[in-house]
N, C-alpha and C positions, 0 to 999 in steps of 0.2 A: 602528615609528612614524615617520612622515615628518618630516624636519626642514625648517623654513621660516624665511625671513628676514622679520622684521617691523620696521617703523619706526613709532615712536610719537611723536606731536606733544605734547610736554609744555609748550609755550610758554604755554598758557593757565592754568597752575597757578602758585601762589606758589612762590618759591624753596625755602622749607622743605619743602614737599610734594614737590618734585622731588628734593631731597636724600634724603628718606625713601624714595622709590621707588627711587632708585639704590642706597641701602644695602640695601634688600630684594632687589633684583636681584642684588647682589653676594653676599648670603647664599645665595640660591638657586643661584648659580653654584658657590659653594664646596660646598654640600650635595650637588649632583648632579654635581660634577666637571667643570664647563664653565668654570672660571675662566680669565680672560685675565690673565696675571701683570702686564703693564705697566699695564693699565687698573685693576686692583685697587689697586695702589700709588697711582695718580693719584686714585682715588675716596677712599681713606682719607685722603690728605693734604688733599683738599678738605673733607672732612667735619670734620677736626680744625681746619683754619683757620677754617671757618665757626663751629665751636663757640667758638673763641677770640675771634672777632669779635663774638659775641652772648653775653656772659656772663650767667649766671643771677643775678638780684638778689633778695634777701630783705630784709624789713623788720628782722627781729631773729633772731639765731641762738640757738636753745635748746640748751644743753648738758645732757646727762644723765650721771649717775654710772653706773658699771658695775652697781651694785646696782639702781638704778631701771630700767635697761634689761632686766634679767633677772628682775625681780620677778614672782612668780606671784600671781594673785588668786584 
């Protein structure tokens, strides 16, 4: 199979979609052995800092007991 260099223009996509694409690209690189070590660390740091900058908010936290979680009906 022939290797080719491709450049993708992601500027028209929202930031969260670009981050998802970069995460998926990193996954494919790890899976198929084409990971670039420096870039991988950079992407992981960016994804984590993005996660911290956009916390998940919920109205109310529901706590379950162990029995309720493992109850069979």
